[in-house]
N, CA and C atoms as an extended XYZ file, in Angstrom:
339
Properties=species:S:1:pos:R:3:atomname:S:1:resname:S:1:resid:I:1 pbc="F F F"
N        17.075       -5.050       -7.194 N   MET     1
C        15.631       -5.095       -7.200 CA  MET     1
C        15.105       -4.977       -5.775 C   MET     1
N        13.872       -4.496       -5.698 N   LYS     2
C        13.197       -4.333       -4.421 CA  LYS     2
C        11.764       -4.850       -4.531 C   LYS     2
N        11.252       -5.325       -3.415 N   LEU     3
C         9.826       -5.588       -3.321 CA  LEU     3
C         9.210       -4.348       -2.711 C   LEU     3
N         8.364       -3.685       -3.491 N   MET     4
C         7.654       -2.507       -3.010 CA  MET     4
C         6.340       -2.982       -2.417 C   MET     4
N         6.065       -2.554       -1.192 N   VAL     5
C         4.823       -2.896       -0.512 CA  VAL     5
C         4.115       -1.594       -0.152 C   VAL     5
N         2.903       -1.454       -0.630 N   LEU     6
C         2.074       -0.298       -0.295 CA  LEU     6
C         0.797       -0.809        0.342 C   LEU     6
N         0.567       -0.442        1.582 N   ILE     7
C        -0.694       -0.738        2.238 CA  ILE     7
C        -1.550        0.506        2.042 C   ILE     7
N        -2.536        0.384        1.183 N   LEU     8
C        -3.336        1.517        0.734 CA  LEU     8
C        -4.652        1.581        1.490 C   LEU     8
N        -4.802        2.599        2.311 N   ASN     9
C        -6.062        2.786        3.033 CA  ASN     9
C        -7.095        3.486        2.166 C   ASN     9
N        -6.661        4.338        1.281 N   ARG    10
C        -7.573        5.091        0.409 CA  ARG    10
C        -7.872        4.252       -0.833 C   ARG    10
N        -8.665        3.217       -0.637 N   THR    11
C        -8.911        2.240       -1.702 CA  THR    11
C        -9.617        2.844       -2.919 C   THR    11
N       -10.297        3.964       -2.734 N   GLU    12
C       -10.956        4.610       -3.871 CA  GLU    12
C        -9.935        5.142       -4.879 C   GLU    12
N        -8.667        5.213       -4.484 N   LYS    13
C        -7.592        5.694       -5.359 CA  LYS    13
C        -6.862        4.563       -6.080 C   LYS    13
N        -7.259        3.313       -5.830 N   LEU    14
C        -6.513        2.177       -6.370 CA  LEU    14
C        -6.425        2.193       -7.894 C   LEU    14
N        -7.527        2.365       -8.585 N   ASP    15
C        -7.500        2.341      -10.052 CA  ASP    15
C        -6.597        3.428      -10.618 C   ASP    15
N        -6.715        4.635      -10.095 N   SER    16
C        -5.866        5.744      -10.559 CA  SER    16
C        -4.399        5.476      -10.255 C   SER    16
N        -4.136        4.882       -9.103 N   LEU    17
C        -2.768        4.562       -8.716 CA  LEU    17
C        -2.157        3.545       -9.677 C   LEU    17
N        -2.894        2.500       -9.987 N   LEU    18
C        -2.386        1.475      -10.900 CA  LEU    18
C        -2.176        2.036      -12.301 C   LEU    18
N        -3.058        2.918      -12.749 N   GLU    19
C        -2.869        3.582      -14.046 CA  GLU    19
C        -1.600        4.434      -14.018 C   GLU    19
N        -1.368        5.125      -12.904 N   GLY    20
C        -0.160        5.933      -12.757 CA  GLY    20
C         1.103        5.085      -12.774 C   GLY    20
N         1.066        3.946      -12.077 N   PHE    21
C         2.208        3.031      -12.103 CA  PHE    21
C         2.493        2.577      -13.531 C   PHE    21
N         1.448        2.172      -14.234 N   SER    22
C         1.613        1.682      -15.604 CA  SER    22
C         2.193        2.764      -16.500 C   SER    22
N         1.665        3.983      -16.419 N   ALA    23
C         2.162        5.092      -17.230 CA  ALA    23
C         3.617        5.427      -16.912 C   ALA    23
N         4.043        5.167      -15.661 N   ALA    24
C         5.408        5.477      -15.241 CA  ALA    24
C         6.377        4.324      -15.508 C   ALA    24
N         5.881        3.247      -16.125 N   GLY    25
C         6.762        2.141      -16.483 CA  GLY    25
C         6.896        1.064      -15.423 C   GLY    25
N         6.052        1.111      -14.416 N   ILE    26
C         6.037        0.044      -13.415 CA  ILE    26
C         5.180       -1.066      -14.011 C   ILE    26
N         5.827       -2.170      -14.363 N   GLY    27
C         5.199       -3.156      -15.222 CA  GLY    27
C         4.192       -4.095      -14.615 C   GLY    27
N         4.176       -4.270      -13.328 N   GLY    28
C         3.244       -5.230      -12.766 CA  GLY    28
C         3.059       -5.016      -11.279 C   GLY    28
N         1.939       -5.495      -10.793 N   ALA    29
C         1.649       -5.400       -9.362 CA  ALA    29
C         0.628       -6.465       -9.007 C   ALA    29
N         0.669       -6.893       -7.784 N   THR    30
C        -0.322       -7.808       -7.239 CA  THR    30
C        -1.071       -7.066       -6.147 C   THR    30
N        -2.385       -7.146       -6.171 N   ILE    31
C        -3.218       -6.439       -5.195 CA  ILE    31
C        -3.912       -7.477       -4.323 C   ILE    31
N        -3.769       -7.313       -3.015 N   ILE    32
C        -4.356       -8.243       -2.044 CA  ILE    32
C        -5.318       -7.469       -1.156 C   ILE    32
N        -6.532       -7.988       -0.992 N   GLU    33
C        -7.455       -7.396       -0.027 CA  GLU    33
C        -6.896       -7.655        1.362 C   GLU    33
N        -6.871       -6.622        2.195 N   SER    34
C        -6.269       -6.752        3.520 CA  SER    34
C        -6.989       -5.860        4.510 C   SER    34
N        -6.695       -6.092        5.776 N   SER    35
C        -7.240       -5.220        6.816 CA  SER    35
C        -6.256       -5.162        7.962 C   SER    35
N        -6.269       -4.048        8.666 N   GLY    36
C        -5.365       -3.852        9.782 CA  GLY    36
C        -5.944       -4.341       11.101 C   GLY    36
N        -5.116       -4.300       12.110 N   LEU    37
C        -5.513       -4.753       13.443 CA  LEU    37
C        -6.727       -4.001       13.953 C   LEU    37
N        -6.695       -2.687       13.886 N   ALA    38
C        -7.815       -1.885       14.406 CA  ALA    38
C        -9.098       -2.181       13.638 C   ALA    38
N        -8.975       -2.312       12.314 N   GLN    39
C       -10.151       -2.620       11.495 CA  GLN    39
C       -10.756       -3.962       11.890 C   GLN    39
N        -9.902       -4.936       12.085 N   THR    40
C       -10.378       -6.273       12.414 CA  THR    40
C       -10.997       -6.306       13.808 C   THR    40
N       -10.342       -5.688       14.788 N   LEU    41
C       -10.905       -5.645       16.138 CA  LEU    41
C       -12.243       -4.920       16.148 C   LEU    41
N       -12.339       -3.848       15.379 N   ASN    42
C       -13.589       -3.102       15.287 CA  ASN    42
C       -14.691       -3.970       14.670 C   ASN    42
N       -14.339       -4.698       13.628 N   ARG    43
C       -15.313       -5.538       12.931 CA  ARG    43
C       -15.846       -6.657       13.825 C   ARG    43
N       -14.975       -7.247       14.642 N   ILE    44
C       -15.424       -8.345       15.505 CA  ILE    44
C       -16.015       -7.859       16.813 C   ILE    44
N       -16.030       -6.534       17.014 N   GLY    45
C       -16.628       -5.974       18.214 CA  GLY    45
C       -15.817       -6.250       19.467 C   GLY    45
N       -14.510       -6.289       19.331 N   SER    46
C       -13.633       -6.590       20.463 CA  SER    46
C       -13.755       -5.531       21.550 C   SER    46
N       -13.828       -5.971       22.780 N   SER    47
C       -13.887       -5.035       23.907 CA  SER    47
C       -12.534       -4.370       24.134 C   SER    47
N       -11.479       -4.930       23.525 N   ILE    48
C       -10.147       -4.340       23.661 CA  ILE    48
C       -10.089       -2.991       22.969 C   ILE    48
N       -10.823       -2.858       21.892 N   LEU    49
C       -10.792       -1.631       21.110 CA  LEU    49
C       -11.897       -0.692       21.586 C   LEU    49
N       -11.612        0.091       22.594 N   THR    50
C       -12.585        1.052       23.086 CA  THR    50
C       -12.570        2.282       22.196 C   THR    50
N       -13.529        3.153       22.393 N   ALA    51
C       -13.605        4.380       21.582 CA  ALA    51
C       -12.339        5.205       21.717 C   ALA    51
N       -11.786        5.277       22.915 N   ALA    52
C       -10.575        6.079       23.133 CA  ALA    52
C        -9.398        5.517       22.351 C   ALA    52
N        -9.216        4.209       22.392 N   ILE    53
C        -8.115        3.596       21.656 CA  ILE    53
C        -8.342        3.755       20.161 C   ILE    53
N        -9.568        3.599       19.727 N   LYS    54
C        -9.903        3.749       18.315 CA  LYS    54
C        -9.514        5.141       17.812 C   LYS    54
N        -9.764        6.167       18.621 N   ASP    55
C        -9.383        7.522       18.235 CA  ASP    55
C        -7.864        7.677       18.158 C   ASP    55
N        -7.153        7.082       19.105 N   ILE    56
C        -5.697        7.216       19.153 CA  ILE    56
C        -5.041        6.571       17.942 C   ILE    56
N        -5.462        5.356       17.593 N   ILE    57
C        -4.806        4.649       16.490 CA  ILE    57
C        -5.445        4.930       15.140 C   ILE    57
N        -6.531        5.690       15.141 N   GLY    58
C        -7.130        6.103       13.879 CA  GLY    58
C        -7.752        4.968       13.104 C   GLY    58
N        -8.530        4.150       13.749 N   ALA    59
C        -9.156        3.012       13.078 CA  ALA    59
C       -10.090        3.486       11.976 C   ALA    59
N        -9.931        2.916       10.822 N   ALA    60
C       -10.810        3.228        9.699 CA  ALA    60
C       -11.875        2.144        9.603 C   ALA    60
N       -12.988        2.486        8.992 N   ASP    61
C       -14.083        1.531        8.864 CA  ASP    61
C       -13.893        0.577        7.696 C   ASP    61
N       -13.134        0.972        6.684 N   ASP    62
C       -12.991        0.169        5.477 CA  ASP    62
C       -11.731       -0.678        5.530 C   ASP    62
N       -11.757       -1.759        4.754 N   ASP    63
C       -10.552       -2.554        4.583 CA  ASP    63
C        -9.585       -1.781        3.698 C   ASP    63
N        -8.394       -2.318        3.534 N   ASN    64
C        -7.419       -1.677        2.671 CA  ASN    64
C        -6.961       -2.658        1.606 C   ASN    64
N        -6.038       -2.247        0.803 N   ARG    65
C        -5.446       -3.098       -0.216 CA  ARG    65
C        -3.935       -3.059       -0.033 C   ARG    65
N        -3.315       -4.206       -0.179 N   THR    66
C        -1.865       -4.290       -0.158 CA  THR    66
C        -1.408       -4.488       -1.594 C   THR    66
N        -0.574       -3.565       -2.062 N   VAL    67
C        -0.070       -3.590       -3.431 CA  VAL    67
C         1.396       -4.017       -3.371 C   VAL    67
N         1.709       -5.085       -4.080 N   LEU    68
C         3.074       -5.609       -4.137 CA  LEU    68
C         3.598       -5.458       -5.553 C   LEU    68
N         4.833       -4.994       -5.677 N   SER    69
C         5.433       -4.890       -7.000 CA  SER    69
C         6.945       -5.042       -6.890 C   SER    69
N         7.522       -5.804       -7.792 N   VAL    70
C         8.975       -5.902       -7.884 CA  VAL    70
C         9.437       -4.756       -8.764 C   VAL    70
N        10.293       -3.915       -8.198 N   ILE    71
C        10.774       -2.741       -8.934 CA  ILE    71
C        12.300       -2.732       -8.960 C   ILE    71
N        12.832       -2.026       -9.934 N   LYS    72
C        14.275       -1.790       -9.972 CA  LYS    72
C        14.609       -0.761       -8.905 C   LYS    72
N        15.839       -0.801       -8.426 N   ASP    73
C        16.257        0.140       -7.385 CA  ASP    73
C        16.010        1.590       -7.795 C   ASP    73
N        16.271        1.900       -9.066 N   ASP    74
C        16.128        3.290       -9.513 CA  ASP    74
C        14.675        3.699       -9.772 C   ASP    74
N        13.714        2.788       -9.597 N   GLN    75
C        12.302        3.126       -9.792 CA  GLN    75
C        11.614        3.593       -8.500 C   GLN    75
N        12.289        3.506       -7.372 N   LEU    76
C        11.651        3.846       -6.103 CA  LEU    76
C        11.157        5.291       -6.076 C   LEU    76
N        11.945        6.226       -6.515 N   GLU    77
C        11.509        7.627       -6.500 CA  GLU    77
C        10.318        7.850       -7.428 C   GLU    77
N        10.303        7.155       -8.563 N   THR    78
C         9.163        7.243       -9.474 CA  THR    78
C         7.908        6.719       -8.793 C   THR    78
N         8.021        5.571       -8.139 N   VAL    79
C         6.895        4.992       -7.402 CA  VAL    79
C         6.381        5.977       -6.355 C   VAL    79
N         7.291        6.568       -5.604 N   ARG    80
C         6.898        7.522       -4.558 CA  ARG    80
C         6.173        8.723       -5.162 C   ARG    80
N         6.667        9.234       -6.273 N   LYS    81
C         6.020       10.380       -6.913 CA  LYS    81
C         4.604       10.036       -7.371 C   LYS    81
N         4.434        8.851       -7.956 N   VAL    82
C         3.102        8.426       -8.404 CA  VAL    82
C         2.173        8.295       -7.194 C   VAL    82
N         2.653        7.693       -6.130 N   ILE    83
C         1.822        7.511       -4.932 CA  ILE    83
C         1.413        8.853       -4.348 C   ILE    83
N         2.359        9.751       -4.183 N   TYR    84
C         2.035       11.058       -3.589 CA  TYR    84
C         1.116       11.872       -4.494 C   TYR    84
N         1.297       11.766       -5.815 N   ALA    85
C         0.434       12.504       -6.741 CA  ALA    85
C        -0.985       11.940       -6.758 C   ALA    85
N        -1.118       10.660       -6.510 N   THR    86
C        -2.420       10.004       -6.599 CA  THR    86
C        -3.122        9.890       -5.254 C   THR    86
N        -2.391        9.434       -4.266 N   VAL    87
C        -2.966        9.117       -2.953 CA  VAL    87
C        -2.841       10.279       -1.981 C   VAL    87
N        -1.751       11.021       -2.098 N   GLY    88
C        -1.490       12.114       -1.178 CA  GLY    88
C        -0.341       11.795       -0.240 C   GLY    88
N        -0.167       12.638        0.727 N   ASP    89
C         0.931       12.551        1.685 CA  ASP    89
C         0.713       11.366        2.621 C   ASP    89
N         1.614       10.406        2.586 N   LEU    90
C         1.475        9.206        3.407 CA  LEU    90
C         1.660        9.480        4.901 C   LEU    90
N         2.138       10.654        5.251 N   SER    91
C         2.268       10.975        6.678 CA  SER    91
C         0.923       11.353        7.299 C   SER    91
N        -0.097       11.557        6.459 N   LEU    92
C        -1.430       11.861        6.969 CA  LEU    92
C        -2.116       10.575        7.417 C   LEU    92
N        -2.963       10.646        8.444 N   PRO    93
C        -3.628        9.446        8.951 CA  PRO    93
C        -4.508        8.774        7.892 C   PRO    93
N        -4.592        7.466        7.994 N   ASN    94
C        -5.478        6.651        7.142 CA  ASN    94
C        -5.250        6.860        5.654 C   ASN    94
N        -3.998        7.053        5.277 N   THR    95
C        -3.646        7.211        3.871 CA  THR    95
C        -2.993        5.943        3.347 C   THR    95
N        -1.877        5.576        3.937 N   GLY    96
C        -1.185        4.367        3.523 CA  GLY    96
C         0.184        4.258        4.146 C   GLY    96
N         0.809        3.124        3.918 N   ILE    97
C         2.167        2.855        4.394 CA  ILE    97
C         2.937        2.282        3.214 C   ILE    97
N         4.123        2.800        2.984 N   LEU    98
C         4.982        2.340        1.897 CA  LEU    98
C         6.313        1.898        2.469 C   LEU    98
N         6.776        0.710        2.036 N   PHE    99
C         8.129        0.290        2.384 CA  PHE    99
C         8.636       -0.647        1.300 C   PHE    99
N         9.954       -0.845        1.290 N   THR   100
C        10.564       -1.769        0.341 CA  THR   100
C        11.406       -2.788        1.098 C   THR   100
N        11.599       -3.916        0.454 N   VAL   101
C        12.433       -4.989        0.980 CA  VAL   101
C        13.391       -5.391       -0.141 C   VAL   101
N        14.688       -5.480        0.150 N   PRO   102
C        15.617       -5.903       -0.902 CA  PRO   102
C        15.315       -7.334       -1.356 C   PRO   102
N        15.479       -7.577       -2.639 N   ILE   103
C        15.301       -8.919       -3.196 CA  ILE   103
C        16.679       -9.434       -3.584 C   ILE   103
N        17.066      -10.574       -3.009 N   ASP   104
C        18.365      -11.137       -3.377 CA  ASP   104
C        18.236      -12.313       -4.339 C   ASP   104
N        16.988      -12.745       -4.608 N   PHE   105
C        16.760      -13.811       -5.576 CA  PHE   105
C        15.353      -13.681       -6.117 C   PHE   105
N        15.204      -13.904       -7.412 N   ALA   106
C        13.870      -13.877       -8.028 CA  ALA   106
C        13.905      -14.697       -9.306 C   ALA   106
N        12.806      -15.398       -9.561 N   GLU   107
C        12.617      -16.115      -10.812 CA  GLU   107
C        11.254      -15.756      -11.356 C   GLU   107
N        11.109      -15.851      -12.663 N   GLY   108
C         9.810      -15.604      -13.274 CA  GLY   108
C         9.493      -14.153      -13.537 C   GLY   108
N        10.477      -13.293      -13.388 N   ILE   109
C        10.281      -11.866      -13.661 CA  ILE   109
C        10.813      -11.583      -15.060 C   ILE   109
N         9.997      -10.987      -15.921 N   PRO   110
C        10.455      -10.696      -17.293 CA  PRO   110
C        11.729       -9.848      -17.290 C   PRO   110
N        12.565      -10.041      -18.265 N   GLU   111
C        13.858       -9.345      -18.372 CA  GLU   111
C        13.738       -7.834      -18.313 C   GLU   111
N        12.715       -7.266      -18.923 N   GLY   112
C        12.571       -5.820      -18.979 CA  GLY   112
C        12.152       -5.202      -17.648 C   GLY   112
N        11.831       -5.979      -16.674 N   LYS   113
C        11.336       -5.484      -15.374 CA  LYS   113
C        12.437       -4.840      -14.595 C   LYS   113
């Protein structure tokens, strides 16, 4: 099993993404409202974040969502396909970040997961 973490910058795609996960057999996810460093510095008006730095790191004006899901090892490619079909190429700026973390222990996850 893996913990799939998607930091989604394109929040307008969240509903479609979750529908895609469900249709592909990804049984559950937790969505957390989140924001990145550049977003937070911009919001608080930090003098550290000048216009030049903002351009370099690609600060977005909106918050993002962090999507967490426990997936089977063989579901990773399915997850990636759903994300790319819904959200687009994650290598593009202000799209999202996807990574997984191995799970060596879990309780409370339904057997079919």
